[in-house]
C-alpha positions as a Python dict, from the first residue, in 0.01 Angstrom:
ca = {
    (1, 'X'): (0, 0, 0),
    (2, 'X'): (-72, 168, 339),
    (3, 'X'): (183, 75, 589),
    (4, 'X'): (12, -190, 818),
    (5, 'X'): (-65, -413, 482),
    (6, 'X'): (331, -386, 368),
    (7, 'X'): (373, -557, 678),
    (8, 'X'): (49, -767, 744),
    (9, 'X'): (103, -929, 344),
    (10, 'X'): (412, -1137, 405),
    (11, 'X'): (283, -1269, 749),
    (12, 'X'): (-84, -1394, 555),
    (13, 'X'): (155, -1543, 268),
    (14, 'X'): (341, -1737, 500),
    (15, 'X'): (31, -1859, 716),
    (16, 'X'): (-175, -1947, 424),
    (17, 'X'): (102, -2151, 242),
    (18, 'X'): (191, -2374, 550),
    (19, 'X'): (501, -2282, 632),
    (20, 'X'): (678, -2343, 979),
    (21, 'X'): (359, -2584, 1096),
    (22, 'X'): (443, -2906, 1249),
    (23, 'X'): (317, -3213, 1131),
    (24, 'X'): (14, -3346, 1291),
    (25, 'X'): (68, -3555, 1564),
    (26, 'X'): (-189, -3825, 1384),
    (27, 'X'): (-15, -3868, 1044),
    (28, 'X'): (154, -4207, 1084),
    (29, 'X'): (-114, -4359, 1279),
    (30, 'X'): (-221, -4703, 1136),
    (31, 'X'): (-48, -4954, 902),
    (32, 'X'): (-2, -5004, 541),
    (33, 'X'): (-265, -5275, 448),
    (34, 'X'): (-173, -5616, 312),
    (35, 'X'): (-203, -5669, -68),
    (36, 'X'): (-444, -5957, 5),
    (37, 'X'): (-656, -5714, 255),
    (38, 'X'): (-661, -5462, -67),
    (39, 'X'): (-757, -5759, -280),
    (40, 'X'): (-1069, -5829, -42),
    (41, 'X'): (-1183, -5482, -34),
    (42, 'X'): (-1181, -5477, -406),
    (43, 'X'): (-1374, -5815, -492),
    (44, 'X'): (-1751, -5755, -487),
    (45, 'X'): (-1976, -6070, -517),
    (46, 'X'): (-2215, -6032, -838),
    (47, 'X'): (-2566, -6212, -858),
    (48, 'X'): (-2424, -6499, -1073),
    (49, 'X'): (-2203, -6579, -745),
    (50, 'X'): (-1883, -6489, -968),
    (51, 'X'): (-1583, -6407, -638),
    (52, 'X'): (-1726, -6631, -405),
    (53, 'X'): (-1471, -6802, -243),
    (54, 'X'): (-1449, -7178, -160),
    (55, 'X'): (-1650, -7318, 199),
    (56, 'X'): (-1958, -7418, 352),
    (57, 'X'): (-2200, -7374, 595),
    (58, 'X'): (-2494, -7588, 728),
    (59, 'X'): (-2831, -7402, 892),
    (60, 'X'): (-2691, -7589, 1235),
    (61, 'X'): (-2328, -7440, 1230),
    (62, 'X'): (-2480, -7068, 1139),
    (63, 'X'): (-2728, -7110, 1465),
    (64, 'X'): (-2455, -7143, 1706),
    (65, 'X'): (-2235, -6851, 1512),
    (66, 'X'): (-2519, -6633, 1509),
    (67, 'X'): (-2598, -6672, 1883),
    (68, 'X'): (-2229, -6591, 1969),
    (69, 'X'): (-2150, -6310, 1691),
    (70, 'X'): (-2511, -6160, 1600),
    (71, 'X'): (-2770, -6195, 1870),
    (72, 'X'): (-2639, -5941, 2089),
    (73, 'X'): (-2736, -5652, 1828),
    (74, 'X'): (-2964, -5856, 1608),
    (75, 'X'): (-3159, -5994, 1895),
    (76, 'X'): (-3171, -6398, 1913),
    (77, 'X'): (-3370, -6500, 1648),
    (78, 'X'): (-3325, -6188, 1403),
    (79, 'X'): (-3609, -5989, 1555),
    (80, 'X'): (-3402, -5715, 1618),
    (81, 'X'): (-3234, -5539, 1908),
    (82, 'X'): (-3005, -5258, 1859),
    (83, 'X'): (-2960, -5352, 1511),
    (84, 'X'): (-3213, -5398, 1222),
    (85, 'X'): (-3467, -5680, 1236),
    (86, 'X'): (-3319, -5949, 983),
    (87, 'X'): (-3598, -6223, 1026),
    (88, 'X'): (-3946, -6158, 840),
    (89, 'X'): (-4124, -6488, 806),
    (90, 'X'): (-4051, -6860, 972),
    (91, 'X'): (-3886, -7167, 815),
    (92, 'X'): (-4079, -7283, 561),
    (93, 'X'): (-4304, -6997, 557),
    (94, 'X'): (-4130, -6657, 366),
    (95, 'X'): (-4241, -6325, 400),
    (96, 'X'): (-4364, -6260, 74),
    (97, 'X'): (-4535, -5931, 116),
    (98, 'X'): (-4484, -5588, 62),
    (99, 'X'): (-4234, -5413, 310),
    (100, 'X'): (-4254, -5076, 461),
    (101, 'X'): (-3989, -4816, 566),
    (102, 'X'): (-3957, -4899, 936),
    (103, 'X'): (-3846, -5265, 819),
    (104, 'X'): (-3504, -5177, 789),
    (105, 'X'): (-3317, -5447, 587),
    (106, 'X'): (-3446, -5785, 656),
    (107, 'X'): (-3281, -6049, 470),
    (108, 'X'): (-3541, -6169, 282),
    (109, 'X'): (-3608, -5791, 164),
    (110, 'X'): (-3293, -5826, -109),
    (111, 'X'): (-3293, -5937, -470),
    (112, 'X'): (-3023, -6154, -478),
    (113, 'X'): (-2880, -6417, -213),
    (114, 'X'): (-2511, -6345, -258),
    (115, 'X'): (-2625, -5964, -193),
    (116, 'X'): (-2662, -6093, 184),
    (117, 'X'): (-2339, -6318, 189),
    (118, 'X'): (-2141, -6042, 76),
    (119, 'X'): (-2221, -5788, 293),
    (120, 'X'): (-2220, -6008, 632),
    (121, 'X'): (-1883, -6088, 484),
    (122, 'X'): (-1785, -5724, 453),
    (123, 'X'): (-1975, -5586, 718),
    (124, 'X'): (-2040, -5835, 1008),
    (125, 'X'): (-2021, -5845, 1320),
    (126, 'X'): (-2043, -5483, 1309),
    (127, 'X'): (-1745, -5460, 1553),
    (128, 'X'): (-1499, -5637, 1329),
    (129, 'X'): (-1608, -5643, 981),
    (130, 'X'): (-1436, -5843, 743),
    (131, 'X'): (-1288, -6103, 1050),
    (132, 'X'): (-1585, -6386, 940),
    (133, 'X'): (-1405, -6684, 765),
    (134, 'X'): (-1581, -6745, 419),
    (135, 'X'): (-1743, -7098, 637),
    (136, 'X'): (-1858, -6866, 883),
    (137, 'X'): (-2034, -6627, 682),
    (138, 'X'): (-2174, -6883, 413),
    (139, 'X'): (-2324, -7091, 758),
    (140, 'X'): (-2458, -6775, 890),
    (141, 'X'): (-2627, -6698, 536),
    (142, 'X'): (-2750, -7064, 584),
    (143, 'X'): (-2921, -7010, 919),
    (144, 'X'): (-3045, -6688, 811),
    (145, 'X'): (-3200, -6822, 486),
    (146, 'X'): (-3352, -7100, 702),
    (147, 'X'): (-3483, -6825, 937),
    (148, 'X'): (-3641, -6631, 656),
    (149, 'X'): (-3833, -6973, 534),
    (150, 'X'): (-3561, -6925, 181),
    (151, 'X'): (-3378, -7296, 252),
    (152, 'X'): (-3468, -7593, 398),
    (153, 'X'): (-3274, -7664, 749),
    (154, 'X'): (-3066, -7951, 567),
    (155, 'X'): (-2931, -7722, 267),
    (156, 'X'): (-2593, -7649, 251),
    (157, 'X'): (-2430, -7310, 158),
    (158, 'X'): (-2134, -7277, -61),
    (159, 'X'): (-2012, -7137, -378),
    (160, 'X'): (-2213, -7384, -609),
    (161, 'X'): (-2556, -7318, -430),
    (162, 'X'): (-2611, -6980, -274),
    (163, 'X'): (-2689, -6824, -610),
    (164, 'X'): (-2914, -7091, -686),
    (165, 'X'): (-3159, -6952, -431),
    (166, 'X'): (-3419, -6737, -527),
    (167, 'X'): (-3507, -6466, -281),
    (168, 'X'): (-3878, -6410, -221),
    (169, 'X'): (-3866, -6044, -261),
    (170, 'X'): (-3640, -6092, -594),
    (171, 'X'): (-3936, -5978, -850),
    (172, 'X'): (-4015, -5649, -671),
    (173, 'X'): (-3694, -5548, -824),
    (174, 'X'): (-3644, -5328, -1120),
    (175, 'X'): (-3469, -5572, -1376),
    (176, 'X'): (-3109, -5501, -1412),
    (177, 'X'): (-3134, -5482, -1802),
    (178, 'X'): (-3396, -5267, -1926),
    (179, 'X'): (-3625, -5444, -2241),
    (180, 'X'): (-3523, -5198, -2544),
    (181, 'X'): (-3646, -5075, -2737),
    (182, 'X'): (-3969, -5045, -2559),
    (183, 'X'): (-4280, -5231, -2608),
    (184, 'X'): (-4504, -5058, -2860),
    (185, 'X'): (-4825, -5121, -2688),
    (186, 'X'): (-4959, -4815, -2547),
    (187, 'X'): (-4995, -4834, -2105),
    (188, 'X'): (-5398, -4836, -2041),
    (189, 'X'): (-5413, -4463, -1894),
    (190, 'X'): (-5311, -4348, -2296),
}
């Protein structure tokens, strides 16, 4: 080994091991989440409504909350703004056509009503995701479903009624459980 390698080898090993480094300034930022916060992160509402909390919401309550919490980003009536369009269709007239790539996440796109509830519960409003109470989430969902023509104005959303809502695009999704074994019928192109 040359003289320069004998001199630099220990320095290289010392630098690679991280010895002598001071702790990062941001290593103690934040706080430990509470057990309730951790539990809420891990609870997923499935299509049957399992894990939906108690609570309820009406279209009228949702309309008021939407105006305060959602309209700034999603538009006054869900037509879109700086964030995605949420409404395609109208009260009593759900959107049943195809969706284009530019139709980013309107409520009527999703296969299950519980998916909409779960997403709003976890992620909205965007600057305070997860801050809405269950009653508020049910109310916003009721309003959005009504605006999309999925439910009636008098319907109340809760843990019992929400999973029963059939979304207009439900049948355009691949079934969760494929039929096995496949049918012996040959395809028409065969």
